[in-house]
C-alpha positions, 0 to 999 in steps of 0.5 A, spaced: 112 595 638 106 591 639 102 595 634 108 594 629 107 587 629 099 587 629 100 592 622 105 587 619 100 581 621 094 585 618 098 586 611 100 579 611 093 577 612 091 581 607 096 580 602 095 572 603 088 573 602 088 577 595 093 572 592 089 566 594 082 569 591 084 574 586 090 571 584 088 564 584 095 562 587 096 556 591 099 556 598 106 554 595 106 560 590 104 565 595 109 563 600 114 563 594 112 570 592 112 573 599 118 569 602 114 565 607 113 558 608 107 554 606 105 553 613 105 560 615 101 562 609 096 556 611 095 559 618 095 566 616 089 564 611 086 560 617 086 566 622 084 571 617 078 567 615 076 566 623 076 573 623 072 574 617 067 569 619 062 573 624 062 578 619 060 574 613 055 570 617 050 575 616 052 577 609 047 576 604 049 571 599 050 573 591 050 568 586 051 570 578 045 570 574 040 570 579 035 576 581 032 577 588 
């Protein structure tokens, strides 16, 4: 049961993140598409960003049009 909830949460985080950044949808649009409240979208994205932050801290920054 706990694993099923964890998997569901991971899928929800992933879907929310993809819709936000790839789909360029607002939190309200994501909520409507996923059948969840906008506040849930907001907290889901915040939780996902917190989990990703340590991994991104050491990642090189890439900008378009520049060479290293």
